[in-house]
C-alpha positions in Angstrom: -28.6 46.2 11.0 -30.7 48.5 8.5 -28.5 47.3 5.8 -28.7 43.7 6.8 -32.6 44.0 7.0 -32.4 45.6 3.5 -30.2 42.9 1.8 -32.8 40.1 3.2 -36.1 42.0 2.1 -34.3 42.4 -1.3 -34.3 38.7 -1.3 -30.4 38.3 -1.6 -28.7 35.6 0.0 -26.0 36.4 2.6 -23.2 33.8 1.8 -21.1 32.7 5.1 -17.8 34.0 5.3 -15.1 31.3 4.4 -12.7 30.4 7.1 -9.2 29.5 7.0 -10.0 26.0 7.0 -12.6 26.2 4.0 -9.6 27.6 2.0 -7.0 25.2 2.9 -9.5 22.3 2.0 -10.5 24.1 -1.2 -6.7 24.5 -2.1 -6.2 20.7 -1.5 -8.9 20.2 -4.0 -7.7 22.3 -6.5 -4.1 20.5 -6.2 -5.8 16.9 -6.5 -7.6 18.5 -9.9 -4.0 19.9 -11.0 -2.7 16.1 -10.3 -5.2 14.4 -12.0 -5.0 16.9 -15.3 -1.2 16.1 -15.0 -1.2 12.5 -14.7 -4.1 11.5 -16.7 -5.8 14.1 -19.0 -2.7 15.5 -20.2 -1.1 12.6 -21.4 -4.2 11.0 -22.9 -4.7 14.4 -25.0 -1.1 14.2 -26.0 -1.6 10.5 -27.1 -4.7 11.1 -29.1 -3.2 14.2 -30.7 -0.4 11.9 -32.0 -2.9 9.4 -33.7 -3.7 12.4 -36.2 0.1 13.0 -36.9 2.8 11.7 -39.1 6.3 10.8 -38.1 7.3 14.6 -38.5 4.4 15.8 -36.2 2.1 17.2 -38.8 -1.5 16.9 -38.8 -2.7 14.2 -41.3 -6.3 13.9 -40.0 -7.8 10.2 -40.3 -5.1 9.1 -42.6 -3.6 6.8 -39.8 -7.1 5.5 -38.8 -7.7 4.6 -42.6 -4.4 3.0 -42.7 -5.0 0.7 -39.7 -8.6 -0.4 -40.8 -7.6 -1.2 -44.3 -4.7 -3.5 -42.8 -6.3 -6.7 -42.1 -3.4 -8.2 -40.0 -4.4 -5.1 -37.6 -8.1 -4.5 -37.9 -8.7 -8.1 -36.9 -7.4 -7.7 -33.6 -10.3 -5.9 -32.8 -12.7 -9.0 -33.7 -10.0 -11.3 -31.7 -10.1 -9.1 -28.7 -14.0 -8.6 -28.5 -14.0 -12.5 -29.0 -11.5 -13.5 -26.4 -13.3 -10.9 -24.0 -16.7 -12.3 -24.3 -15.7 -15.8 -24.2 -13.5 -15.4 -21.5 -16.3 -13.2 -19.4 -18.9 -15.8 -20.0 -16.7 -18.5 -18.5 -15.6 -16.4 -15.4 -18.6 -15.1 -14.2 -20.4 -18.5 -14.8 -17.6 -20.3 -12.3 -17.2 -17.4 -10.3 -21.2 -17.1 -9.8 -21.6 -20.8 -8.7 -18.4 -20.5 -6.3 -19.9 -17.3 -4.5 -23.2 -19.2 -4.2 -21.5 -21.8 -2.5 -19.9 -19.6 -0.2 -22.9 -17.6 0.7 -25.7 -20.0 0.1 -24.5 -23.2 1.6 -23.3 -24.7 4.9 -20.6 -26.4 3.7 -17.2 -26.6 5.9 -13.9 -24.8 4.9 -15.5 -21.5 3.5 -12.5 -19.2 4.7 -10.1 -21.4 3.3 -11.7 -21.6 0.0 -12.3 -17.8 -0.3 -8.5 -17.2 0.5 -7.5 -19.6 -2.2 -9.8 -18.0 -4.6 -7.7 -14.7 -4.1 -4.4 -16.1 -4.8 -4.4 -15.1 -8.3 -4.4 -11.6 -7.3 -1.1 -12.0 -5.8 0.5 -13.1 -9.2 1.3 -11.1 -12.6 -1.0 -12.0 -15.6 2.4 -13.8 -16.9 2.3 -16.5 -14.1 -1.0 -18.4 -15.5 0.2 -18.3 -19.1 3.6 -19.8 -18.2 2.0 -22.4 -16.3 -0.3 -23.4 -19.1 2.9 -23.5 -21.4 4.3 -26.3 -19.0 1.0 -28.0 -18.6 -0.1 -28.1 -22.3 2.7 -26.7 -24.5 4.6 -28.9 -26.9 6.5 -30.8 -24.1 3.7 -30.1 -21.4 3.1 -32.9 -18.9 -0.6 -33.2 -19.9 -0.8 -31.9 -23.3 -3.2 -34.6 -24.4 -5.9 -33.1 -22.6 -6.1 -30.7 -25.5 -6.9 -33.4 -27.9 -4.2 -32.1 -30.4 -5.3 -28.5 -30.3 -2.5 -26.1 -29.5 -2.3 -24.0 -26.3 -0.6 -21.1 -28.5 -3.9 -19.2 -29.4 -7.2 -18.6 -28.1 -7.6 -21.4 -26.2 -4.5 -20.7 -24.0 -5.6 -16.8 -23.8 -8.9 -17.6 -22.5 -7.8 -20.2 -20.1 -5.2 -17.5 -18.6 -7.7 -14.7 -18.6 -10.4 -17.0 -16.5 -7.5 -17.7 -13.9 -6.4 -14.2 -13.9 -10.0 -12.3 -13.5 -11.7 -14.8 -11.5 -11.1 -13.4 -8.1 -12.4 -10.3 -9.4 -15.8 -11.7 -10.5 -16.0 -13.6 -7.3 -15.6 -11.0 -5.0 -18.1 -9.0 -6.6 -20.6 -11.8 -6.5 -19.9 -12.8 -3.1 -21.0 -9.0 -1.9 -24.1 -9.5 -4.2 -25.3 -12.6 -2.7 -24.4 -11.7 0.8 -26.9 -9.1 1.1 -30.1 -11.0 1.0 -33.3 -10.5 3.1 -34.2 -14.0 4.7 -38.0 -12.8 4.9 -38.2 -12.7 1.0 -37.1 -16.4 0.9 -39.4 -17.4 3.7 -42.3 -15.6 1.8 -41.5 -17.7 -1.2 -41.3 -20.9 0.8 -44.8 -20.0 2.7 -46.1 -19.7 -1.1 -44.9 -22.7 -2.3 -42.6 -21.7 -4.7 -39.8 -24.4 -5.4 -36.0 -23.9 -5.2 -35.7 -23.5 -8.9 -38.3 -21.0 -9.0 -37.0 -18.9 -6.2 -33.6 -18.6 -7.6 -35.0 -17.5 -10.9 -37.4 -15.1 -9.3 -35.9 -14.2 -6.0 -31.9 -14.9 -6.2 -31.0 -13.7 -9.7 -33.3 -10.4 -9.5 -31.6 -9.6 -6.4 -28.1 -9.9 -7.4 -28.6 -8.5 -11.4 -26.7 -5.4 -10.9 -24.0 -7.1 -9.2 -23.6 -9.9 -11.8 -23.7 -6.9 -14.4 -21.0 -5.3 -12.6 -19.0 -8.4 -12.6 -19.5 -9.0 -16.5 -18.4 -5.4 -17.2 -15.3 -5.4 -14.8 -14.3 -8.8 -16.1 -14.9 -7.9 -19.7 -12.5 -4.8 -19.3 -9.8 -6.5 -17.4 -9.6 -9.3 -20.3 -9.8 -6.9 -23.1 -6.8 -4.5 -21.9 -4.7 -7.6 -20.5 -1.0 -7.7 -22.3 0.5 -10.2 -20.0 -1.3 -13.5 -21.2 -1.9 -12.9 -25.0 2.0 -11.6 -25.1 3.3 -15.2 -23.6 0.7 -17.3 -24.9 -1.0 -15.7 -27.7 1.0 -17.2 -30.5 0.0 -15.8 -34.1 -3.4 -14.7 -32.4 -3.2 -11.1 -32.2 -5.0 -8.7 -29.8 -5.1 -5.1 -29.3 -3.0 -4.8 -26.2 -0.3 -6.7 -27.9 -0.4 -4.9 -31.2 0.2 -1.6 -29.2 3.5 -3.5 -28.1 4.6 -4.5 -31.4 4.0 -1.1 -33.1 5.8 0.7 -30.5 8.6 -1.8 -29.2 8.7 -3.8 -32.5 8.4 -1.1 -35.3 8.9 2.0 -33.4 5.8 3.3 -35.3 4.7 5.4 -32.3 1.8 7.2 -34.6 0.2 3.3 -35.3 0.5 2.5 -31.5 -1.4 5.6 -30.7 -4.0 4.8 -33.3 -4.3 1.0 -31.7 -4.3 2.6 -28.1 -7.3 4.8 -29.2 -9.3 1.8 -30.7 -8.6 0.0 -27.4 -9.6 2.8 -25.2 -13.1 2.9 -26.9 -14.5 -0.6 -25.5 -12.7 0.1 -22.2 -14.7 3.4 -21.8 -17.8 2.0 -22.7 -17.9 -0.9 -20.6 -16.9 1.6 -17.8 -19.6 3.9 -18.5 -22.1 1.0 -18.9 -21.0 0.0 -15.3 -21.3 3.3 -13.9 -24.8 3.5 -15.1 -25.7 0.2 -14.0 -24.3 1.0 -10.1 -26.2 4.3 -10.2 -29.7 2.5 -10.7 -29.1 0.0 -8.0 -31.2 0.3 -5.0 -30.7 -0.8 -1.4 -32.2 -4.4 -0.7 -31.3 -4.6 2.7 -33.1 -2.0 5.1 -32.9 -1.6 8.7 -35.6 -4.3 9.2 -34.3 -6.9 7.0 -33.3 -10.2 8.5 -29.8 -11.6 7.4 -30.3 -14.8 5.4 -28.9 -17.9 6.8 -28.4 -20.9 4.7 -30.1 -24.0 6.1 -27.9 -27.3 6.4 -28.5 -29.8 3.4 -25.9 -32.9 3.3 -26.5 -33.3 -0.5 -26.2 -29.5 -1.5 -23.6 -28.6 0.7 -21.5 -31.9 -0.3 -21.8 -30.8 -4.1 -20.9 -26.9 -3.4 -18.0 -28.4 -1.3 -17.0 -30.6 -4.3 -17.2 -27.9 -6.8 -15.3 -25.4 -4.5 -12.5 -28.2 -3.9 -12.3 -28.6 -7.5 -11.8 -25.1 -8.2 -9.4 -24.5 -5.6 -7.4 -27.4 -6.8 -7.2 -25.8 -10.2 -6.0 -22.6 -8.8 -3.2 -24.3 -6.7 -2.0 -26.5 -9.4 -1.7 -23.7 -11.9 0.3 -21.7 -9.0 2.2 -25.0 -8.3 3.1 -25.6 -11.9 4.8 -22.4 -12.3 6.5 -22.7 -8.9 7.8 -26.4 -9.4 8.9 -25.5 -13.1 11.0 -22.7 -11.7 12.6 -25.5 -9.5 13.7 -28.0 -12.5 17.1 -27.6 -13.9 16.2 -28.3 -17.5 12.8 -29.0 -18.5 12.0 -32.0 -19.6 15.3 -33.3 -20.0 16.7 -32.9 -16.4 14.1 -32.8 -13.8 16.3 -32.8 -10.8 15.4 -30.0 -8.6 17.2 -26.9 -7.6 17.8 -23.1 -7.7 19.8 -22.6 -11.2 16.8 -20.9 -12.4 17.0 -18.3 -9.7 20.5 -17.0 -10.8 18.8 -14.0 -12.6 22.1 -12.0 -12.7 23.5 -14.3 -15.5 20.3 -14.0 -17.4 19.0 -11.4 -19.6 16.0 -9.6 -18.1 17.3 -7.1 -15.5 18.8 -9.6 -13.0 18.0 -9.5 -9.0 18.1 -5.6 -9.3 14.5 -5.9 -11.2 13.0 -7.5 -8.3 14.8 -5.2 -5.8 13.5 -2.2 -8.0 9.7 -3.7 -8.0 9.9 -3.9 -4.2 11.0 -0.3 -4.2 8.5 0.8 -6.7 5.6 -1.1 -4.7 6.4 0.8 -1.6 6.9 4.0 -3.0 3.4 3.5 -4.6 1.7 2.3 -1.5 3.0 5.0 0.6 2.8 8.2 -1.5 -0.3 6.9 -3.4 -2.1 6.3 -0.3 -1.3 9.6 1.2 -2.4 11.2 -1.7 -5.5 9.4 -2.6 -6.8 9.4 1.1 -6.2 12.9 1.6 -7.7 13.8 -1.8 -10.9 11.9 -0.9 -11.1 13.6 2.3 -10.9 16.8 1.2 -13.3 16.2 -1.5 -15.7 14.4 0.8 -15.7 16.8 3.8 -15.3 20.4 2.0 -18.3 22.9 2.3 -19.6 24.1 -0.8 -17.4 24.3 -3.9 -20.0 21.8 -5.6 -19.4 22.1 -8.9 -15.3 22.0 -8.5 -15.9 18.8 -6.1 -18.2 17.0 -9.0 -15.4 17.7 -11.3 -12.7 16.3 -9.3 -15.0 13.2 -8.6 -15.2 12.7 -12.3 -11.3 13.2 -12.8 -10.7 10.5 -9.8 -13.2 7.9 -11.6 -11.3 8.4 -15.0 -8.6 6.2 -14.8 -10.7 3.0 -14.4 -11.5 3.1 -18.0 -7.9 3.7 -19.1 -6.1 0.6 -19.9 -2.6 0.2 -18.6 -1.0 0.1 -22.0 -2.8 3.2 -23.4 -1.7 5.4 -20.1 1.9 4.0 -20.5 2.3 5.2 -24.0 0.3 8.2 -23.3 3.2 9.1 -20.7 5.6 8.5 -23.5 4.2 11.2 -25.6 3.5 13.4 -22.7 6.6 13.4 -20.2 9.2 12.7 -23.3 7.9 15.9 -25.0 11.1 18.4 -25.2 8.7 21.2 -24.1 7.6 19.6 -21.1 9.2 20.9 -17.9 8.5 17.3 -16.3 10.3 15.6 -18.6 13.4 15.2 -16.4 11.4 12.4 -14.4 11.3 10.3 -17.6 13.0 7.0 -17.3 13.3 7.3 -13.5 11.6 5.5 -10.7 9.5 8.5 -10.1 7.4 8.0 -13.6 6.8 4.3 -12.5 5.3 5.3 -9.3 3.2 8.3 -10.7 2.0 6.2 -13.7 1.1 3.2 -11.3 -0.7 5.6 -8.9 -2.5 7.2 -11.6 -3.5 3.6 -13.1 -4.9 2.3 -9.6 -6.4 5.5 -8.4 -10.1 4.8 -8.9 -10.7 1.9 -6.9 -8.1 3.3 -4.0 -10.4 6.4 -4.2 -13.8 4.6 -3.9 -12.4 2.7 -0.9 -11.6 5.9 0.8 -14.7 7.7 -0.2 -16.5 4.7 1.2 -14.8 4.9 4.5 -15.4 8.6 4.8 -19.1 8.4 3.9 -19.4 6.2 7.2 -18.1 9.1 9.3 -20.5 11.3 11.1 -20.2 15.0 9.5 -20.3 16.3 13.4 -16.8 15.3 13.7 -15.6 18.3 11.4 -18.6 20.7 13.0 -17.6 20.0 16.7 -13.7 20.5 15.3 -14.8 23.6 13.7 -16.6 25.0 17.0 -14.0 24.3 19.1 -11.3 26.1 16.6 -9.3 23.1 15.9 -7.7 23.2 12.9 -9.1 20.9 9.9 -5.5 19.2 9.5 -5.5 18.2 13.2 -8.7 16.7 13.0 -7.7 14.8 10.0 -4.7 13.7 11.5 -6.1 13.1 15.1 -9.6 11.7 14.4 -10.3 10.8 10.9 -6.9 8.9 10.1 -7.3 6.5 13.1 -10.9 5.7 12.4 -10.4 5.1 9.3 -6.9 3.0 9.5 -8.5 -0.2 8.2 -9.5 1.6 4.8 -6.0 3.0 4.6 -4.0 -0.2 5.1 -6.6 -1.6 2.6 -5.5 1.0 0.1 -2.0 0.4 0.8 -1.9 -3.2 0.3 -4.1 -3.0 -2.8 -1.6 -0.5 -4.2 1.6 -2.3 -3.3 0.5 -5.7 -5.0 -1.1 -4.1 -8.2 2.5 -2.4 -8.3 4.2 -5.7 -7.9 2.0 -7.7 -10.5 1.5 -4.8 -13.1 3.2 -5.2 -16.5 1.2 -3.2 -19.0 1.3 0.2 -17.3 5.2 0.1 -17.1 6.2 -1.8 -19.9 7.0 1.5 -21.9 8.5 3.4 -19.1 11.2 1.7 -17.5 14.8 2.3 -18.2 18.0 -0.2 -17.8 18.2 1.1 -14.4 14.8 0.8 -13.4 13.7 -2.7 -14.6 10.9 -4.4 -12.7 10.4 -7.4 -11.9 7.1 -8.4 -13.9 9.0 -6.8 -16.9 12.1 -9.0 -16.5 10.0 -12.0 -16.5 8.5 -10.7 -19.8 11.8 -10.4 -21.2 13.2 -13.4 -20.1 10.1 -15.4 -21.7 10.9 -13.4 -24.7 14.5 -14.9 -24.7 13.1 -18.4 -24.1 14.1 -18.3 -20.5 10.7 -19.6 -19.4 11.9 -21.2 -16.4 13.7 -17.9 -15.0 10.7 -16.1 -16.0 8.4 -18.7 -13.8 11.0 -18.1 -11.2 10.7 -14.3 -11.1 7.0 -14.5 -11.2 7.1 -17.1 -8.2 9.3 -14.3 -6.4 6.5 -12.0 -7.2 4.0 -14.1 -5.6 6.0 -14.9 -2.5 6.8 -11.0 -2.0 3.1 -10.2 -2.2 2.0 -13.0 -0.2 4.4 -12.0 2.7 3.2 -8.5 2.6 -0.2 -9.8 2.5 0.5 -11.5 5.7 2.1 -8.9 7.4 -0.8 -6.5 6.5 -3.2 -9.0 8.0 -1.2 -9.0 11.5 -1.0 -5.1 11.3 -4.9 -4.7 10.4 -5.6 -7.1 13.5 -3.2 -5.4 16.0 -4.4 -1.8 14.9 -7.8 -3.0 15.0 -7.6 -3.9 18.7 -5.9 -0.7 19.7 -7.6 2.0 17.5 -10.8 0.4 16.8 -12.2 -0.4 20.1 -14.7 2.4 20.0 -16.6 0.3 17.2 -17.7 -2.3 19.9 -19.3 0.1 22.2 
């Protein structure tokens, strides 16, 4: 007692003794850190190191970068990529804003249907819209006259494809931003005599500015890093992502591929950092006393919004439907009779039906193991006591994958896992490396989803469990997992769909035994089998839709059985 009083009088803090559970949680946090270092940091380091070496592995400084920027055919891709990204972002965010405004600020009918249709592009690989536009506006397209003599192969086709591909991402962000509005502010504007136009520019736009900026950066990043659309429909118009593919696959110039990857990494990282900065400045606009905004019926406005949403929905369904229809045509445009000859993948180059089953396996592995790793890691980071510095480092590492384009990560995996001195090289060319790369590529969004769900849980759960001497793992399995089950299912379906549709992250990593459906579609399109490529894309869409429907039923049933406490 005397010693204790002496320590307190000396101003020395008494650190609480760490329990067994504390050591377990810290051990898990360290494992998450090791995982992120191995699957993200080290591959990126090896890739960046490669950009400063020659073919013999000797350090040559900036010579590769000098060669790159002195070669107009290569360096022009920077301008092309930025041009496509800026134009596509402007068009996409504008269309998505009006669509989201109609869903949240009108009283039109059919909102649920329009919202579901707007999410359809998420189920398709980025190759699909490019293939559809070839059949619509190509040299033998059904409505090629609408382009007034312009070619679909180039910037026009890329922008159109990117708008389709990124539209649901922007729409979801903007719907959330517009849905969180306080009706009292609009009532005040009306009572002060403000017109609808002035209210829009002084109340609505300032209220969603952070969501609007976030949508801009998300779409910009998706477009500038996309590989599938410019590869299929870009023609002579080179962009950075396609240049990486050409350097590595076409010319076996891995050093120059690493240089282009570093160049592509820069705008992606800048956009990511800017988005993080904007989101940190965001403040809560809805308080406990806020009144939810309820749009008032207006026949003219609601009809106009419904017509706009119907037009966008028609275009989305038309693009999807064109690819599906083309996959059934026997020989476009000479034999327009329908059949399933294009689905005979085993007699075509690309990988056959095995590629489709490989994709299903890889998607299920990614969803299962990815969800377990990501949610468990997020739980340990969020609920652990102390260890603040390390938890902050892990949180930064978990955010890093969002800034890394899939092409860059895939190429980095070649340099790291294929290195002779790497003991993990045994997984190169196997299904395992495809699963690991896909989990790493889509880690950040899943981690944020898990963290959001965990932050909604009262910390008293862990405190009560500790006082009752219940092991932390038992609390995690018995309490946390059931309560967060909706978020866990959302993470799993997100990983599954992205694993089925991704192209860029796995294009460098597959082997003849692990060819995937999206890669098979790309290879078939390269070989001139465009209709079979459309058929494979259709199979991906149908598989993702089926799993989505299954997810909806599981979510509904599990909500009733495990989330009844929320209604108390």
